[in-house]
C-alpha positions as CSV (number, residue, x, y, z in Angstrom):
1,M,14.9,123.2,-75.0
2,N,12.6,126.4,-74.8
3,N,10.2,127.8,-77.5
4,T,12.6,130.2,-78.7
5,Q,15.3,127.6,-79.5
6,K,12.6,125.4,-81.0
7,S,11.6,128.2,-83.2
8,F,15.0,129.1,-84.3
9,I,15.6,125.5,-85.3
10,S,12.3,125.2,-87.0
11,D,13.1,128.3,-89.1
12,F,16.6,127.2,-89.8
13,L,15.5,123.9,-91.2
14,K,12.9,125.5,-93.5
15,L,15.2,127.8,-94.9
16,E,17.9,125.2,-95.5
17,S,15.3,122.8,-97.2
18,A,14.2,125.6,-99.4
19,N,17.9,126.4,-100.1
20,G,18.5,122.9,-101.3
21,I,15.7,123.3,-104.0
22,I,17.3,126.6,-105.2
23,L,20.7,125.1,-105.3
24,M,19.5,122.1,-107.5
25,F,17.9,124.8,-109.9
26,A,21.2,126.7,-110.0
27,T,23.1,123.5,-110.7
28,V,20.8,122.4,-113.4
29,L,20.8,125.9,-115.1
30,A,24.7,126.0,-115.0
31,L,24.8,122.4,-116.8
32,V,22.3,123.4,-119.3
33,I,24.0,126.8,-120.1
34,A,27.3,125.1,-120.3
35,N,26.2,122.6,-123.1
36,T,24.6,125.0,-125.2
37,P,25.8,128.0,-127.5
38,L,25.4,130.1,-124.3
39,Q,28.5,128.4,-122.9
40,T,30.7,131.2,-124.4
41,Y,29.0,133.9,-122.6
42,Y,29.2,131.7,-119.4
43,A,32.9,131.4,-119.8
44,L,33.2,135.2,-120.6
45,L,31.3,136.0,-117.4
46,L,33.3,134.0,-115.0
47,D,36.5,135.1,-116.6
48,T,35.6,138.9,-116.2
49,P,38.4,140.6,-114.4
50,L,37.5,142.5,-111.4
51,E,39.8,145.0,-109.6
52,I,39.8,146.9,-106.3
53,R,42.8,149.3,-105.7
54,I,43.2,151.3,-102.6
55,G,46.7,153.3,-103.0
56,A,49.4,150.6,-103.4
57,L,47.0,147.7,-102.4
58,R,45.7,146.1,-105.6
59,I,43.6,143.1,-105.7
60,V,42.9,141.6,-109.3
61,K,40.7,138.4,-109.9
62,P,38.4,137.1,-112.3
63,L,34.7,136.9,-111.1
64,L,34.9,133.2,-110.5
65,L,37.7,133.9,-107.9
66,W,35.8,136.7,-106.4
67,I,33.0,134.3,-105.8
68,N,35.0,131.4,-104.5
69,D,37.5,133.7,-102.3
70,G,35.1,136.6,-101.5
71,L,31.4,135.5,-101.4
72,M,32.4,132.1,-99.7
73,A,34.1,133.9,-97.0
74,I,30.8,135.1,-96.0
75,F,29.6,131.6,-96.1
76,F,32.4,130.4,-93.7
77,L,31.4,133.5,-91.5
78,F,27.9,132.1,-91.3
79,I,29.3,128.6,-90.7
80,G,31.6,129.9,-87.8
81,L,28.5,131.8,-86.3
82,E,26.4,128.8,-86.5
83,L,29.0,126.5,-85.0
84,K,29.9,128.9,-81.9
85,R,25.9,129.1,-81.0
86,E,25.5,125.3,-81.3
87,L,28.7,124.8,-79.0
88,I,27.6,127.2,-76.5
89,E,23.8,126.9,-76.2
90,G,22.6,124.8,-79.0
91,E,22.4,121.0,-79.4
92,L,26.0,120.6,-79.5
93,S,26.3,122.2,-76.0
94,D,25.0,118.7,-74.6
95,K,27.9,116.3,-75.0
96,R,25.2,113.5,-75.2
97,N,24.1,115.0,-78.4
98,I,27.5,115.4,-80.1
99,I,29.0,111.8,-79.4
100,L,27.1,110.0,-82.0
101,P,27.2,112.7,-85.0
102,G,30.8,113.3,-83.8
103,I,31.9,109.7,-84.2
104,G,30.1,109.4,-87.2
105,A,31.7,112.3,-88.8
106,I,35.2,110.8,-88.3
107,G,34.1,107.8,-90.3
108,G,32.3,109.9,-92.8
109,M,35.5,111.7,-93.7
110,A,38.0,109.0,-93.2
111,A,36.4,106.4,-95.5
112,P,35.7,108.5,-98.6
113,A,39.2,110.1,-98.3
114,L,40.6,106.4,-98.1
115,I,38.6,105.2,-101.2
116,Y,39.7,108.3,-103.1
117,I,43.4,107.7,-102.1
118,Y,43.0,104.0,-103.3
119,F,42.1,105.1,-106.8
120,N,44.6,107.9,-107.1
121,A,47.6,106.8,-105.0
122,G,49.9,106.5,-108.1
123,D,49.1,110.1,-109.5
124,S,50.9,112.8,-107.5
125,M,48.7,115.6,-109.1
126,A,45.3,113.8,-108.8
127,I,46.0,112.8,-105.2
128,K,45.7,116.5,-104.1
129,G,41.9,116.1,-104.3
130,W,41.8,113.4,-101.5
131,A,39.6,115.7,-99.4
132,I,37.0,116.4,-101.9
133,P,34.5,113.5,-100.9
134,A,35.0,114.1,-97.2
135,A,32.4,117.0,-97.0
136,T,28.5,116.9,-96.6
137,D,26.2,119.6,-97.9
138,I,23.8,120.2,-95.4
139,A,21.4,122.3,-97.6
140,F,21.1,119.6,-100.3
141,A,20.6,116.8,-97.6
142,L,18.0,118.7,-95.7
143,G,16.2,119.6,-99.1
144,V,15.9,115.8,-99.7
145,L,14.6,115.3,-96.3
146,S,12.1,118.0,-96.9
147,L,10.5,115.8,-99.7
148,L,9.5,113.2,-97.1
149,G,7.3,115.7,-95.2
150,S,6.3,116.2,-91.7
151,R,7.0,112.5,-90.8
152,V,10.6,113.0,-90.6
153,P,11.5,113.0,-86.9
154,I,13.3,116.1,-85.6
155,A,16.1,113.6,-84.3
156,I,17.1,112.7,-87.8
157,K,17.3,116.4,-88.7
158,I,19.4,117.1,-85.7
159,F,21.7,114.2,-86.2
160,L,22.1,115.2,-90.0
161,T,22.8,118.9,-89.0
162,S,25.2,118.0,-86.3
163,L,27.1,115.6,-88.3
164,A,27.3,118.2,-91.2
165,I,28.6,120.8,-88.8
166,F,31.4,118.4,-87.6
167,D,32.3,117.8,-91.3
168,D,32.5,121.5,-91.7
169,I,34.9,121.9,-88.9
170,G,37.0,118.9,-90.4
171,A,36.9,120.6,-93.7
172,I,38.1,124.0,-92.3
173,I,41.0,122.2,-90.7
174,I,41.8,120.5,-93.6
175,I,41.9,123.9,-95.8
176,A,43.9,125.4,-93.2
177,I,46.5,122.9,-93.2
178,F,46.6,121.3,-96.5
179,Y,45.5,123.9,-99.1
180,T,47.9,126.8,-98.3
181,S,50.8,128.0,-100.3
182,N,53.3,130.8,-100.6
183,I,53.0,132.0,-97.0
184,S,53.7,135.8,-96.5
185,L,54.8,136.4,-93.0
186,V,54.1,140.1,-93.3
187,A,50.5,139.4,-94.3
188,L,50.2,136.7,-91.4
189,I,51.5,139.3,-89.0
190,V,48.5,141.7,-90.0
191,V,46.2,138.8,-89.6
192,L,47.4,138.2,-86.1
193,F,47.2,141.9,-85.3
194,C,43.4,141.9,-86.6
195,I,42.9,138.9,-84.2
196,L,44.3,140.9,-81.3
197,I,42.0,143.7,-81.9
198,L,38.9,141.4,-82.2
199,A,39.9,139.8,-79.0
200,V,40.0,143.4,-77.3
201,F,36.6,144.1,-78.7
202,N,35.3,141.1,-77.3
203,K,36.8,141.4,-74.1
204,R,35.4,144.9,-73.6
205,N,31.9,143.6,-74.7
206,I,31.6,145.9,-77.7
207,E,28.2,144.8,-79.0
208,S,28.0,146.8,-82.3
209,K,28.7,144.5,-85.3
210,S,30.2,147.2,-87.4
211,P,33.8,147.4,-85.7
212,Y,34.0,143.6,-86.0
213,L,32.9,143.6,-89.7
214,L,35.4,146.3,-90.4
215,I,38.4,144.6,-88.9
216,G,37.0,141.4,-90.5
217,I,37.4,142.9,-94.0
218,V,40.9,144.0,-93.1
219,M,41.8,140.4,-92.0
220,W,40.3,139.0,-95.0
221,V,42.5,141.1,-97.4
222,A,45.6,140.3,-95.2
223,M,44.6,136.4,-95.4
224,L,44.2,136.7,-99.2
225,K,47.7,138.0,-99.6
226,S,49.1,135.6,-96.8
227,G,48.7,132.3,-98.7
228,V,46.4,130.9,-96.2
229,H,42.9,130.6,-97.9
230,A,40.9,133.9,-97.3
231,T,37.6,132.2,-96.6
232,L,39.1,131.1,-93.1
233,A,38.9,134.8,-92.0
234,G,35.2,134.4,-91.9
235,V,35.5,131.6,-89.4
236,I,38.0,133.4,-87.2
237,L,35.8,136.4,-87.1
238,A,32.7,134.4,-86.1
239,M,34.6,133.1,-83.0
240,F,35.0,136.8,-81.6
241,I,31.3,138.0,-82.1
242,P,29.7,138.0,-78.6
243,I,26.7,135.6,-78.3
244,G,25.2,137.6,-75.2
245,S,24.8,141.3,-74.3
246,K,25.7,143.0,-70.9
247,T,23.0,145.8,-71.6
248,N,20.2,143.7,-73.1
249,G,19.5,140.3,-72.1
250,N,17.1,139.7,-75.1
251,Y,19.7,140.7,-77.7
252,S,22.7,138.6,-79.1
253,P,25.0,140.2,-81.6
254,L,25.9,136.8,-82.8
255,K,22.5,135.7,-83.4
256,S,21.4,138.9,-85.0
257,L,24.4,138.7,-87.6
258,E,23.4,135.0,-88.1
259,H,19.9,136.0,-88.7
260,D,21.0,138.7,-91.1
261,L,23.4,136.4,-93.1
262,H,21.0,133.4,-93.3
263,T,18.8,134.4,-96.1
264,V,21.7,136.0,-98.1
265,V,23.8,132.9,-97.8
266,A,20.8,130.4,-98.5
267,F,19.4,132.2,-101.4
268,F,22.1,134.4,-102.9
269,I,25.8,133.3,-102.2
270,L,25.4,129.5,-102.4
271,P,23.2,129.5,-105.6
272,I,25.8,132.0,-107.2
273,F,28.6,129.6,-106.1
274,A,26.8,126.5,-107.5
275,F,26.0,128.4,-110.8
276,A,29.5,129.4,-111.2
277,N,31.2,126.1,-110.4
278,A,28.9,123.5,-111.7
279,G,29.0,124.3,-115.4
280,I,30.4,121.0,-116.7
281,I,31.0,120.8,-120.6
282,F,30.1,117.4,-121.7
283,S,30.8,117.9,-125.4
284,G,34.0,116.1,-126.5
285,A,34.3,114.0,-123.3
286,G,35.5,110.6,-123.8
287,V,35.2,107.4,-121.9
288,D,38.8,107.7,-120.5
289,Q,37.9,111.1,-119.0
290,I,34.7,110.2,-117.6
291,F,36.1,106.9,-116.0
292,H,39.2,108.8,-114.9
293,S,40.5,107.8,-111.3
294,V,39.5,111.2,-110.0
295,P,35.8,111.2,-110.6
296,V,35.5,107.6,-110.0
297,G,37.4,108.0,-106.6
298,I,35.2,111.0,-105.6
299,A,31.9,109.5,-106.8
300,L,32.6,106.3,-105.0
301,G,34.0,108.1,-101.9
302,L,30.7,110.2,-101.6
303,F,28.2,107.3,-102.6
304,I,29.9,104.3,-100.8
305,G,32.5,105.7,-98.3
306,K,30.2,108.0,-96.6
307,Q,27.3,105.7,-95.9
308,L,29.5,102.7,-94.8
309,G,31.9,105.0,-93.0
310,I,29.1,106.8,-90.9
311,F,27.0,103.8,-90.5
312,S,29.5,101.3,-89.4
313,I,31.4,103.5,-87.0
314,C,28.0,104.6,-85.3
315,W,27.0,100.8,-85.1
316,V,30.1,99.9,-83.2
317,A,29.9,103.0,-80.9
318,I,26.4,102.0,-80.2
319,K,27.1,98.4,-79.6
320,L,29.9,99.2,-77.3
321,N,27.5,101.5,-75.2
322,L,29.7,104.5,-76.1
323,T,26.5,106.2,-77.0
324,R,22.9,105.3,-78.1
325,L,20.6,105.6,-80.9
326,P,18.4,108.8,-80.6
327,A,14.7,108.2,-79.7
328,R,12.5,107.8,-82.7
329,M,15.5,107.0,-85.0
330,S,15.7,103.3,-86.2
331,W,18.7,101.5,-87.6
332,G,17.0,101.9,-91.1
333,S,16.8,105.7,-90.7
334,L,20.3,105.9,-89.4
335,Y,21.5,104.2,-92.6
336,G,19.3,106.5,-94.8
337,A,20.8,109.6,-92.9
338,S,24.3,108.2,-93.4
339,A,23.6,107.6,-97.2
340,L,22.3,111.3,-97.4
341,C,25.5,112.5,-96.1
342,G,27.1,111.4,-99.3
343,I,25.6,114.6,-100.8
344,G,28.9,116.7,-100.6
345,F,28.1,119.4,-103.3
346,T,29.0,122.8,-102.0
347,M,31.9,122.2,-99.8
348,S,33.2,119.4,-102.1
349,L,33.3,121.7,-105.2
350,F,35.0,124.3,-103.0
351,I,37.8,122.0,-101.9
352,G,38.0,120.8,-105.5
353,S,38.7,124.1,-106.7
354,L,41.5,124.6,-104.0
355,A,43.0,121.2,-104.9
356,F,43.1,121.7,-108.8
357,E,42.6,125.5,-109.5
358,E,46.5,126.2,-109.5
359,S,47.7,122.6,-110.4
360,G,48.2,123.6,-114.0
361,V,46.2,120.3,-115.0
362,N,42.6,120.5,-115.8
363,L,40.9,118.2,-113.7
364,L,37.9,120.6,-112.9
365,F,35.8,118.4,-115.4
366,D,36.8,115.4,-113.3
367,E,36.1,116.7,-110.1
368,R,32.8,118.1,-110.5
369,L,31.4,115.2,-112.6
370,G,32.4,112.9,-109.6
371,I,30.9,115.3,-107.1
372,I,27.5,115.4,-109.0
373,V,27.3,111.7,-109.7
374,G,28.2,110.8,-106.2
375,S,25.8,113.3,-104.6
376,L,22.9,112.4,-106.8
377,A,23.2,108.8,-106.2
378,S,23.6,109.3,-102.5
379,G,20.5,111.5,-102.5
380,I,18.4,109.1,-104.3
381,L,19.5,106.0,-102.2
382,G,19.1,108.1,-98.7
383,Y,15.6,109.3,-99.8
384,L,14.5,105.7,-100.8
385,I,15.9,104.2,-97.5
386,L,14.4,106.8,-95.3
387,R,11.0,106.7,-97.1
388,A,10.9,102.8,-96.5
389,S,12.2,103.1,-92.9
390,L,9.8,105.9,-91.9
391,H,6.8,104.1,-93.6
392,S,7.3,101.1,-91.5
393,N,6.2,101.3,-87.9
394,K,8.2,98.2,-87.0
395,S,11.7,99.4,-87.2
396,L,13.3,98.2,-84.0
397,Q,15.3,100.3,-81.7
398,P,18.5,98.8,-80.0
399,D,16.5,98.3,-76.9
400,G,14.2,96.1,-78.5
401,S,11.3,98.8,-78.8
402,T,9.6,99.9,-82.0
403,G,10.3,102.9,-83.8
404,S,7.3,105.5,-84.6
């Protein structure tokens, strides 16, 4: 890994750690406002209708959905850029680095979903939220890691980040397959036409970002009208942004756009999303609502399913010699990192809004409560395990050597 790559990763981790702290503040602020007399204004703000009209084209949505469908499309664009870069020249370009987090991600998505299904199998409406506990919030997880300081080995951060990327891939696939409705063939044809134009841009090595973004906006609108969730337009657009330049070997359109978006996503889009979606009203909540199968399934899926699913499948893979434990990682730190992956905040809230926003049943309280409780418990446990593991210099590696 050259100095440029090391500097990029270092800057990335610092930004994500700071973002976790900002997200925590936005979440607490939303909870406080939602449970004070300011709640009325909070609800009015999120319900404020906003309209864009161009000729016969008309898009009318409340502010909350502009945030969830619009701003989060930019977040998914950033995720797509990050994914493409990692796969081509980053940590995920070396298959030796992707086996362990890739395997872990499978267990970390399957186990939480199965736990949720166990608690909600008899409810045809609640079962729609089965994918909610399957996600990992890398910003919050790295924010917790930052509390442990410089003693955290880079191997743990890379493992956690890589696993979260695989989680994001899984979440994107889940959203595309399971959370689409009322498909419009005309709108999908427009989407396909946009993809063809993007492919031509990429084939002709067009390096200016503006043409890609312009077609991306058109594709987002068409996706919004198609019934396929509009945020996926961001991921598709990212796949066509060139990573290299034919005229300037030191310039990368993809890295340039990723750099431009990083601060906006970390310190503007995600905090706004958290503030808009985390405002749970506790007044009037009874025991039956708090211990409903939805929040219980989500909380246990995140807290128990994530750590057991990731650690157990990684342990089996290492024992079968399919992969190895990274240098400077002990079994204790692997378990602590697995527990941290139970912080599912941003993507879990997003999937929850897709699962229940059009169900006609008010399960949003249940969904957000389970996410916050499960994520908080996972963060605390992961921190304590990693703190104890990193404090000890006698954690054995699988080959019998001692961790440092």
